[in-house]
C-alpha positions in Angstrom: -12.9 -44.6 -18.9 -10.3 -47.1 -17.8 -9.7 -48.2 -21.4 -9.2 -44.6 -22.4 -6.8 -44.0 -19.5 -4.8 -47.0 -20.7 -4.8 -45.8 -24.2 -3.5 -42.4 -23.1 -0.8 -44.1 -21.0 0.3 -46.2 -24.0 0.6 -43.1 -26.2 2.6 -41.4 -23.4 5.0 -44.3 -23.2 5.5 -44.4 -27.0 6.1 -40.7 -27.2 8.0 -40.3 -23.9 11.4 -39.6 -25.6 9.8 -36.7 -27.5 8.1 -35.5 -24.3 11.4 -35.6 -22.4 13.2 -33.7 -25.1 10.5 -31.0 -25.2 10.7 -30.7 -21.4 14.4 -30.0 -21.7 14.6 -27.7 -24.7 11.3 -25.8 -24.2 10.8 -24.2 -20.8 7.3 -23.1 -21.8 6.4 -26.8 -22.3 7.0 -27.3 -18.5 4.6 -24.5 -17.5 1.7 -25.8 -15.6 2.7 -29.4 -15.9 2.1 -30.2 -12.2 -1.0 -28.0 -12.1 -2.6 -30.2 -14.8 -2.4 -33.1 -12.3 -3.3 -31.2 -9.1 -5.5 -28.1 -9.2 -3.6 -24.9 -8.3 -4.8 -23.1 -5.2 -5.9 -26.3 -3.4 -7.9 -25.7 -0.2 -9.5 -22.5 -1.3 -13.1 -22.1 -0.3 -15.5 -22.7 -3.1 -19.3 -22.5 -3.2 -21.4 -24.1 -6.0 -18.6 -23.5 -8.5 -19.4 -22.4 -12.1 -16.5 -23.8 -14.1 -15.7 -22.1 -17.4 -13.2 -23.5 -19.8 -11.5 -22.3 -23.0 -8.4 -23.4 -24.8 -6.3 -20.3 -25.7 -6.5 -16.6 -25.3 -9.1 -16.2 -28.0 -11.6 -18.6 -26.3 -10.9 -17.2 -22.9 -11.6 -13.7 -24.2 -15.1 -14.8 -25.2 -15.9 -15.4 -21.6 -15.5 -11.8 -20.4 -19.1 -10.7 -21.2 -20.5 -14.0 -19.9 -18.6 -13.7 -16.6 -20.0 -10.2 -16.0 -23.5 -11.6 -16.3 -22.8 -14.5 -14.0 -21.2 -12.2 -11.4 -24.3 -10.0 -11.4 -26.9 -12.9 -11.4 -25.1 -15.4 -9.1 -22.9 -13.3 -6.7 -22.7 -16.2 -4.2 -21.3 -18.8 -6.6 -17.6 -19.3 -7.1 -16.4 -18.9 -10.7 -13.3 -20.8 -11.8 -11.7 -20.4 -15.3 -9.5 -23.0 -16.8 -7.4 -22.9 -19.9 -5.5 -25.5 -21.8 -2.9 -23.4 -23.6 -0.3 -21.3 -21.8 -1.5 -18.2 -23.7 -5.0 -18.9 -22.4 -3.9 -19.3 -18.8 -1.8 -16.1 -19.0 -4.7 -14.1 -20.5 -7.2 -15.5 -18.0 -5.0 -14.4 -15.0 -5.0 -10.8 -16.3 -8.6 -10.8 -17.4 -10.1 -12.3 -14.3 -8.0 -11.2 -11.3 -10.9 -11.8 -8.9 -11.5 -15.4 -9.8 -9.5 -18.6 -9.5 -7.7 -19.5 -12.7 -6.3 -23.0 -13.3 -4.8 -25.1 -16.0 -7.2 -27.6 -17.5 -6.6 -31.1 -16.0 -5.0 -33.9 -18.0 -7.7 -36.0 -19.5 -7.2 -38.9 -17.1 -10.3 -40.0 -15.2 -8.6 -40.2 -11.7 -7.1 -36.7 -12.3 -10.4 -35.2 -13.4 -12.2 -36.7 -10.4 -9.6 -35.0 -8.1 -10.4 -31.7 -9.8 -14.1 -32.3 -9.3 -13.7 -33.0 -5.6 -11.7 -29.8 -5.2 -13.9 -27.5 -7.2 -17.3 -29.0 -6.5 -18.8 -27.7 -9.8 -22.6 -27.2 -10.3 -22.2 -26.3 -14.0 -19.4 -26.6 -16.5 -19.2 -24.4 -19.6 -16.8 -25.3 -22.4 -16.2 -22.8 -25.2 -16.1 -23.7 -28.9 -14.5 -27.1 -29.6 -12.7 -28.3 -26.5 -14.0 -31.9 -26.5 -12.3 -34.1 -23.9 -13.8 -37.6 -23.6 -12.8 -38.5 -20.1 -13.7 -35.1 -18.8 -17.2 -35.2 -20.4 -17.7 -38.7 -19.0 -16.8 -37.7 -15.4 -19.1 -34.7 -15.7 -22.0 -37.0 -16.7 -21.2 -39.6 -13.9 -21.0 -36.7 -11.4 -24.4 -35.4 -12.5 -22.9 -32.0 -13.4 -24.5 -30.4 -16.4 -22.0 -29.6 -19.1 -22.8 -26.9 -21.8 -20.8 -26.1 -25.0 -21.2 -22.4 -25.9 -20.1 -20.8 -29.2 -19.8 -24.4 -30.4 -18.3 -25.1 -33.8 -17.4 -28.2 -35.8 -15.3 -27.7 -38.9 -15.6 -29.9 -41.9 -12.1 -31.3 -41.3 -12.9 -32.1 -37.6 -16.3 -33.6 -38.6 -14.7 -36.0 -41.0 -12.0 -37.1 -38.5 -14.4 -37.4 -35.6 -16.8 -39.4 -37.7 -14.1 -42.0 -38.5 -13.0 -42.6 -34.9 -16.3 -42.5 -33.0 -14.7 -41.4 -29.7 -15.7 -37.7 -29.9 -19.3 -38.5 -31.0 -19.5 -40.7 -27.9 -18.3 -37.9 -25.7 -20.6 -35.3 -27.3 -23.6 -37.3 -26.3 -22.8 -36.6 -22.7 -23.2 -32.8 -23.2 -26.4 -31.3 -21.8 -26.6 -28.3 -24.2 -25.0 -27.0 -27.3 -25.2 -23.3 -28.3 -23.6 -23.2 -31.7 -22.6 -20.4 -34.0 -24.4 -21.4 -37.3 -26.8 -23.9 -38.7 -23.9 -25.5 -40.6 -22.2 -26.3 -37.3 -25.5 -27.6 -35.9 -26.0 -29.9 -38.8 -22.5 -31.5 -38.3 -23.2 -32.0 -34.6 -26.5 -33.7 -35.4 -24.8 -36.0 -38.0 -22.3 -37.0 -35.3 -25.3 -38.2 -33.2 -26.1 -35.3 -31.0 -29.8 -35.0 -30.2 -31.4 -32.1 -32.1 -33.3 -31.0 -29.0 -30.0 -30.2 -27.2 -28.7 -27.9 -30.0 -29.5 -24.2 -30.2 -28.2 -21.9 -32.9 -27.5 -18.6 -31.1 -24.8 -16.9 -33.2 -21.1 -16.0 -32.5 -20.1 -14.6 -29.2 -17.1 -12.8 -30.9 -19.5 -10.1 -32.1 -20.2 -9.2 -28.5 -16.5 -8.4 -27.9 -16.5 -5.5 -30.3 -16.4 -2.2 -28.5 -19.3 -0.1 -29.9 -17.9 3.1 -28.4 -17.4 6.1 -30.7 -13.7 6.1 -31.9 -13.8 9.6 -33.4 -11.8 11.1 -30.5 -9.1 8.5 -30.9 -9.0 9.3 -34.6 -8.7 13.0 -33.9 -5.9 12.5 -31.4 -3.8 10.2 -33.5 -4.2 12.2 -36.7 -3.3 15.4 -34.8 -0.2 13.6 -33.4 1.0 12.6 -36.8 -0.1 15.9 -38.4 -2.6 14.3 -40.7 -5.6 16.3 -41.8 -9.0 14.6 -41.4 -9.4 14.5 -45.2 -6.1 12.7 -45.8 -6.9 9.1 -46.9 -5.2 6.6 -44.6 -5.3 2.8 -45.1 -3.9 0.2 -42.7 -2.7 -3.3 -43.0 -3.6 -5.0 -39.7 -2.1 -8.2 -38.4 0.1 -8.5 -41.4 2.1 -11.7 -42.1 5.2 -12.1 -44.1 4.4 -12.2 -47.8 1.5 -9.8 -47.4 4.0 -7.0 -46.8 5.1 -7.5 -50.4 1.5 -7.0 -51.7 0.9 -3.9 -49.6 4.2 -2.4 -50.6 3.5 -3.0 -54.3 0.0 -1.5 -54.0 1.2 1.6 -52.2 4.1 2.1 -54.6 1.7 1.9 -57.6 -0.6 4.5 -56.2 2.2 6.8 -55.1 3.8 6.6 -58.6 0.4 7.6 -60.0 0.6 10.7 -57.7 -2.4 9.5 -55.6 -2.4 11.0 -52.1 -2.8 8.4 -49.3 -0.8 7.2 -46.3 -0.2 3.7 -45.2 0.2 2.2 -41.7 1.3 -1.4 -41.2 0.8 -3.4 -38.0 2.7 -6.7 -38.2 1.0 -9.8 -36.6 4.4 -10.5 -35.0 6.4 -7.4 -34.0 9.6 -9.4 -34.5 8.9 -9.3 -38.3 9.1 -5.5 -38.3 12.8 -5.2 -39.5 12.2 -7.5 -42.4 8.9 -5.7 -43.3 10.8 -2.4 -43.3 13.3 -3.9 -45.7 10.5 -4.9 -48.0 9.0 -1.5 -48.2 12.3 0.2 -48.7 13.1 -2.2 -51.5 10.0 -0.8 -53.2 11.3 2.7 -52.8 9.2 3.6 -49.8 10.4 5.2 -46.6 9.4 2.9 -43.7 9.7 4.0 -40.1 9.3 1.8 -37.1 7.2 3.3 -34.3 9.5 1.9 -31.6 12.3 4.0 -33.1 10.5 7.3 -33.2 12.3 9.9 -31.1 9.3 12.2 -30.7 5.6 11.9 -31.2 6.0 11.1 -34.9 5.1 14.5 -36.3 7.4 14.0 -39.3 6.6 10.4 -40.1 4.2 11.2 -42.9 6.3 13.8 -44.7 5.2 12.5 -48.1 3.1 9.7 -49.5 6.1 7.4 -49.7 6.3 7.4 -45.9 5.0 4.2 -44.2 4.6 3.8 -40.5 5.3 0.3 -39.2 3.7 -0.2 -35.7 5.9 -2.7 -34.0 4.6 -2.1 -30.5 2.1 -4.4 -28.8 -1.6 -3.7 -28.2 -2.1 -0.7 -30.5 -3.9 -2.2 -33.5 -7.3 -0.9 -32.5 -6.0 2.6 -32.0 -4.5 2.7 -35.5 -7.6 1.2 -37.0 -9.4 4.2 -35.5 -7.3 6.7 -37.4 -7.8 4.9 -40.8 -10.4 4.9 -43.5 -9.7 1.5 -45.1 -8.3 -1.6 -43.4 -6.8 -4.7 -45.0 -7.0 -7.4 -42.4 -4.0 -9.7 -42.7 -3.4 -13.5 -42.4 -5.9 -14.0 -45.3 -4.1 -13.5 -48.6 -2.1 -16.7 -48.6 -3.0 -20.3 -47.7 -1.5 -21.1 -44.2 -3.3 -24.4 -43.5 -6.8 -25.8 -43.6 -7.6 -24.7 -40.1 -5.9 -21.3 -40.3 -6.7 -18.1 -42.0 -7.7 -14.5 -41.2 -7.8 -12.3 -38.2 -10.5 -10.3 -36.4 -12.6 -8.6 -39.1 -15.0 -7.3 -36.5 -12.5 -5.0 -34.9 -12.2 -2.5 -37.8 -15.8 -3.1 -39.0 -17.3 -2.0 -35.7 -15.3 1.2 -35.9 -16.8 2.0 -39.3 -13.7 1.3 -41.2 -14.1 -0.2 -44.7 -12.6 -3.7 -44.6 -10.6 -5.5 -47.2 -9.7 -9.2 -46.8 -8.1 -12.1 -48.7 -9.7 -15.4 -49.6 -8.3 -17.4 -46.7 -10.6 -16.6 -43.7 -11.2 -20.0 -42.2 -11.7 -18.5 -38.7 -14.1 -15.9 -39.8 -16.1 -17.4 -42.7 -19.5 -16.4 -41.2 -18.3 -12.8 -40.8 -17.0 -12.7 -44.4 -20.3 -13.9 -45.8 -22.2 -11.3 -43.7 -20.0 -8.5 -44.8 -20.1 -9.5 -48.5 -23.9 -10.0 -48.4 -24.3 -6.5 -47.0 -21.9 -4.9 -49.5 -19.9 -4.0 -46.4 -16.5 -5.4 -47.3 -14.3 -6.3 -50.3 -12.7 -9.6 -51.1 -9.2 -9.2 -52.7 -7.1 -12.0 -54.1 -3.8 -10.4 -54.7 -1.8 -7.1 -54.8 -3.5 -6.0 -58.0 -7.0 -6.3 -56.5 -5.8 -4.5 -53.3 -4.6 -1.6 -55.5 -7.8 -1.6 -57.6 -9.9 -1.4 -54.4 -8.0 1.5 -53.1 -8.2 3.3 -56.5 -12.0 2.8 -56.3 -12.2 4.5 -52.9 -10.0 7.4 -54.0 -12.0 7.9 -57.2 -15.3 8.0 -55.2 -14.8 10.2 -52.2 -17.1 9.1 -49.4 -17.4 5.5 -50.6 -15.1 4.1 -48.0 -17.0 5.9 -45.2 -20.3 4.5 -46.6 -18.9 1.0 -46.7 -17.6 1.4 -43.2 -21.0 2.5 -42.0 -22.5 -0.7 -43.5 -19.8 -2.8 -42.0 -20.5 -1.4 -38.5 -24.2 -2.1 -38.9 -23.5 -5.7 -39.9 -21.6 -6.3 -36.7 -24.3 -4.6 -34.6 -26.9 -6.8 -36.2 -25.1 -10.0 -35.2 -24.6 -9.1 -31.6 -26.5 -10.8 -28.8 -25.2 -14.4 -28.7 -23.8 -14.0 -25.2 -27.1 -12.9 -23.8 -28.9 -15.8 -25.5 -26.4 -18.3 -24.2 -26.6 -16.9 -20.7 -30.4 -17.3 -20.8 -29.9 -21.0 -21.9 -27.5 -21.9 -19.0 -29.1 -19.8 -16.3 -31.6 -22.4 -15.2 -28.9 -25.0 -14.7 -27.6 -22.9 -11.9 -30.7 -21.4 -10.4 -32.4 -24.8 -10.4 -29.9 -26.5 -8.2 
């Protein structure tokens, strides 16, 4: 660990000009800097702490169903949630107001030991692929079991870790791996992890999907916008720039053919809304931003050329509920080998027929499950989006049938959180 600390120190010295510049020009970069060296809330009473860690908001979100089970089964244990990214820390503070939330410590042995003395953990749970060598080594030396849940190992990470040897060394200090698929399990084994410590339990993301009936939300929104239940509505969810062009082209083609259907667009980044409006208007469509509506939006869908651009935060799920078909964004164009796609499960669990592009790095397993179950359509460009929509319009009821199959696919894959809880439970009850 001393050698690793010295290596970290050398890297810090070499990059110190860049670090200082970032500290000056990016206030967010300074957030939590001190708290990564000294745990926030020092001196608070803790009892047999269960320490849960995720990197950003997505990983922290996975912990919500697990925390509910831990609270019920181990009410006398303290629960501490740590996050590496600022987004994860902010999300955790909102999601877990009754538990201590901290920034993950800098991966320096003396800093980590300080956190261990303060928190006194009896179990550490790390979500997905947060592999910190010094942290794992201190956990082993402190005789604290460390479990990786919802574990994954991408092909790119597997290749890079295999070349260095540092992460494989750290992984051998983990007590238990609960991984998403057999492919991930195979990569962990090839990096030297003992097969007996690896369990394939599925993806905890499926357990986040709300199975509640969304028909009332659909009725309310359609009533608000004066849309009949039989009016076809399709939505572009989490749309990135470039995808707006494809959606605008497809809608324009269908409208020009006098096909009746309405389009709702929810940008991934609300700040993109003005530019997206310009794209639709350049195609001869009438785009309206939700934030600029003066009333309840009764006149938004005055004709098929009307497009609603939802530029308000936190409403994607509601607008999925009012739709019949959903194109899930971030997947039509290549954005990097470790990027691609957004949450396919959210519209699928609502019974909405899902369309998605070829770049779904983050949801490959879900894509395969949907395609294998004839419960989703892969589209490669604007023409295929248009053809898919024509198919649904030409076959009334086909979108609803696909949506029903998509919902069942998600339901069939739930349960990873409960399996993972069963695996880690004895590490706590046995101490």
